[in-house]
N, C-alpha and C positions, 0 to 999 in steps of 0.2 A: 891593705889593698893599695894598689897603684893609683897615683894621681892621673886624672884625665884632663886634657886641655883641648880647646877649640883652636886648631892651627890654621883653619881656612874657612871662609864663608863667602859664598856667592849665590845669586839666584838669577833666573831669567827676569826680564820685564814681565809683568802680568798683563794679560790681554783681557779685553771685555768679551766674555763668552756669549755667544748667540745661538743657542740650540735650535731656535725657530728660524733663524736666518744665518746659516753657518758661514756664508761668504763674507759676512761682516767682521768675523773674527780674524785678526791678522795671523793667527796660528791655524787657520783652517787647512792649510797645505802641509802641516807638519804634525807628527805625533809627539806626545810628551816624552816618551822614552828616548827619542832622538835629541830633544832638547836637554834632557837630563844627562845624556852621554856627553854633550858639549861641556857641561859643568864638570863632569868627571875628568874629561881631558884637561880642562883648565886647571883643576886642582893639582895636577901633576907639575904645574909651574912652580910649586913649592920646592921642587927639586928632589922629591922622594923617589926612591926605587919602587916602581909598581909592584914588584914582588913582595914588598913589605906590607901591602894591604891585606889585612886579615879577614875583612868582610866588607861587603857593600850592601847596605840595608835601605830599602826604599819603602816609604810610606805612601799608600794610595787608598783613598776611601772607597772608590767604586772600581774594583778590579774586575771589570767586565769589558767586553768588546775590545776596543783599542788599548784600554788601560791594563789589560792582562799582560803581565811581564814575564811569565814562564819562570816563576821563582826568583824574579829580579834579574834574570839572566840577559834579557834583551839589552839593557843599558850597559852591562859589562862587556858584552860582545860588540855593541855599537861603538864603545869607547876604546876597543882594542886593548883592554887590560889583558894581562896573561891569563890563559884559561885556567890556571891553578887558583885564581882569586875566586873564592865563593861569594854567594849572594843570597839574599832573601827579600821577599816583599811582605809587608805587614799592613793590617787594617785595624786601627782603632778610630775609625771615622776621622773627624777633623783633627784629632791630635796624632794622627798616624806618623808624621815625620818627627814630632817631638818624642813619641814613643821609640821611633827608630834611633833617635839620638841617645835615649836612655839605655836601650839594648846595647848599642855600640859602646857606651860608657861601661856597662857591666862587663863586656868582653874584655875591655882593657883593664878594668879594676881587678878582675880575677886572673889576669895574665894569659887570657886565651888569644888576645890579639894585641898588637902595639899600635896599629894604624887601622881605623875604620872609617869608611865613608858612609855618612848617614844623611838622607835627605827625603824628598818626596816630590810628587807630581800629581797633576790632575788636569785632564782635558774636558772641561765642563760644556764645551760645545759638541764634541763628538760623543761623549759619554755623560749625558746630563743626569742630574739627580732625580728628576721626575719625568714621567712619560717615556721611561727607558724600557724597551721590551726585554732587556737582559737583567733588569732589577725586579725581583719579585717579592711582594710582601708575604708574610707568613699568615696563611688563612686561619690556622688553628689559634694563633694568638689574637686574631681579630674576631673570631666567631665563637669560640668556646666560652661558656659562662665563667669558668674558673679563672679565665685570664682577663675578664672585663676590668679588674682592678688596675690594669696597665693602661686602659683607655688608648688602645693603639691608633684609633682615628686621630687622636691628638699627637701621640708619640711619633708616629711616622711622618707627621707634618711639622717640621721645625718652626715654621712661622707661627703655628698655633701654640707650640710650647713657649715661644717668646711672648705671645699675648698673655698666656696664663701666668708666666713669671712676672710680667709687668703688673698684672691685676693683683696678685696675691702680695706683692711687695709695695703696692701703691706707688709705682714709678710712673709718672705722667708722660703723656705724649710731648708736652712742652720740654721736660727734662731730656727726653730722648732726642728730640730735634736739636736742642741746644748742644748736646754732646756731639751729635753727628756734624753739626755746622763746625764745631771746634776741631773735629777730626779732619774735615776737608781743609780747614785753614792751617792746621799744624802740618799736614802733609804738604800743602802748597809751599809753606815756609821752608820745610826741609828740602824740598826739590829746589827752590830758589837758592838755598845755601849750598847746594851740591851734596847734601848728606848722603842721598841714595846712589850717587854716581859710583861710589867705591864698593857698593855691594851688588850692582847690577852688571851682569855680563851681557853686552850687546849680541844679538843673534841675527843671522841672516836667514830670511824666509822669502818664499815666493807668494805674493798676494795680489789679487786682481791682475794676474798675468805678468807681473814684473818683480824683479828682485828688490827687496828692501832690507835695510838694517833697522831692527827695532832696538832702541837703546833706552826707552823710558816706559814706565807703566802707562797703559792705555785707559786706565779707569778713573783717575782723579777728576773732580769737577770743581776747580778752584773758584769758578764764577758763581757757585751756589750761594744763595742768600737764605738767611733764616726765614724770611717772609715766604720764599719759594717752598721751602721745606714744610712750612706750616699749612700750605695749601694743598699738599699732596693727599690723595685719598688713601684710606687704610688699604693694605694690600691683601689681607687674609679674611677679616670679618668686618661686618658693618659696624660702624662706630668704634672700630678698633684703634690701637695706638701704634701699631707697627706698620711702617710705610716703606716704599722703595728708598726714601731719603734716609731713613734711620736703620737701614739694612745694608750689608755689603753687596756690591754687584757680583753677579756670576762671573768667574774668571777662570782663565787657563794659565798654567805656569809650572815652573819647577824650581827647587831650592836644594842646596847641598852644603853640609858641614863636613870638614875633615877633623876627626878626633885623634888624639895621639897621646901616648904615654910620655911621662916626663923624661924617660931615658931616650926615647926617639926625638923629642923636642931638642934635647941637648946634642944628640948625635948629628942632627941636621942643622943645628944652629938657628932654629926658627923662633920667632917671637909670637907667642900665642895671644889670641884675643881675650880668652877667659879660661878659668878652671871650672870644670863641672863638679859640683859638690854632691848634689843628691836630686831625687826625683820621687814623685808620689802620684798614685792614681786613687780615685774615690768614685763610688757609685751614688746616684741620687734617683729620686722618682723620675722616671723617664718623661713624664708629661711636663716637667720643668727642668729639662736637661741643661738649660743655661745657667743653673745654680751650681753646676759641677765644679767650676774653679774654686769655689769657697771651701768645701771640705777637703778637696785635694791639696789646696794651699795650706790649710790649717794642719793637715797631717804632715806635710813637708816641713812646716816651721816647727812644729812640736818635736819631730824627730831630731832636729838640729838645734833645739833649745833657743829658738828665735821668736821674735814677735814681728808683726807687720811693720813696726817702727824701726826695726833693724834693717829693713830693705830700702835701698836708695832709689831704685828705679824698677818699674813694672811694665811688662808687656802682657796685656790682657786682650786676647783676641776679640775683636769686635764682630763676633758672629751676628750679633744684633747690638744696637746701642744698649739695650736693656741688660745684656749680659755683663758688659763692663760696668755699668752703673750699679747693678746688683752686687758685684764683687767689691766695688768701691764702698758701697753702703755697709755690707756685712763685715768687711775686713777693716773698715774705718781708715780708708786710705786718703792721702792728699792727691786730689786730681792733677796737681801740677807735677806729679812724679809718675803718672800713668800715661803710657803711649805718647811720649812727649814729641815724637816725630810723626804723629798721625797713626792711622791704623787701617784695618781692613775695610771700614766703611768707605774710605777713599781709594786705598791701594787694591782692594779686591781680596777675595778669599778662595783660591783654588784649593779645595779641601785638603788633599794630601800634602800639599807644599807649605801650608801656613805655619805649621809647628816649627819647622827648621828656620823659616823666615823670622819668626818673632824671637827665636833663640839667638840667631845671628845678629839681628838688629839690636837686641838687648845687649849683647857682648860689645857691639860697636858703640852703643850709648854709654855704657860704663867707662869705656876708654875715653870717649869724647868729653864726658862730664866729670871724669875722675871720681866716679862712684865706686863703691866697694862691692856691695851685693845686689843681685837682681833676681827677680822671679819672672819667668815666662809661664803663662797658664792659658788653657783653652777649655771650653765646654766641648762635650762629645755627644753627638746624636745617639739616642738610645738610653741617655741618662748616665753620663760619666763626666769626670773632670780629670785633667792631667797637668801637673806642674813640674817645673824644672828650676833648680836653684843654682846660680852660677856666681863666680867671684872674679873680679878684675885681677889680672896678673900685674 
């Protein structure tokens, strides 16, 4: 099979989504397919011939309302790619853009494409996860006796799945708050050092009646203290462990990777960020969906005859603090090699965009720290995990 390389990675700044007060979101005046098209246009700065693009794959978790992409076609037309360039949109919930990356890698590995754009988007103000008239729960799964084993009242509510995961793994509120405080501080340090400058594409929007350039994430709270976090009320159940402080903020944003075969890398004289080695998915009990990264990663490592000790750096999506802590515990990881530039608790988690973000950030981390191997992994609503293994070039 052909080698696959990450030749480009950028994302928009992530905004703080406000479905109950849309005017507060700096992206209230723009749709995410428009912002994703800006990334597509920017990716052409690599100097490639757009005719060489074999596919454009967009991950999006809630493909309803404004997030409907017409088979991924909206963003290719908005970016004025040649009409001959095909596209698709996929949904594996929070891992959608990481899965898009894997599908793009498969196309290149099998010789069906030489260049693939893979990314994702989510506008969580305009198309919210909850109280959305276009998102319908399956009543048969909720009501029929044979499906009670899935406990859909919990499964459909990711906050309750996080509570259950924390309870059965004896992960305390204090551990979760400490991890979240560290996430805020690591993110703040990365911002101060300019780490994120090279992966964020500034975008111009109209907000509050005036034109603005957004060039930084709107979600980090560097002023947060551990004491403040400890005083927050549980978000989902009385006496619970999951709070707004140890969960990611609702966010809107887009991200994009350009994948390329070794032949095309040489033809264009590009210096890749990383090589994509392999990927794996796994299913878990949907009521503890946050456990998904563990079996997905174990499957990935086993296929490649590796152990967690062989991995230099990890990006584990902070869908909740408990998700990362659970993976650290079960995979026996060194916390100092996990999410070293912060994570979604500070940066935000626009569902369909996060997978490509953590893959791109991981590739840049391997370059910065001169690491060799990295794993990016996410939990997936409904009870799944998805993991990607990459290598520094």
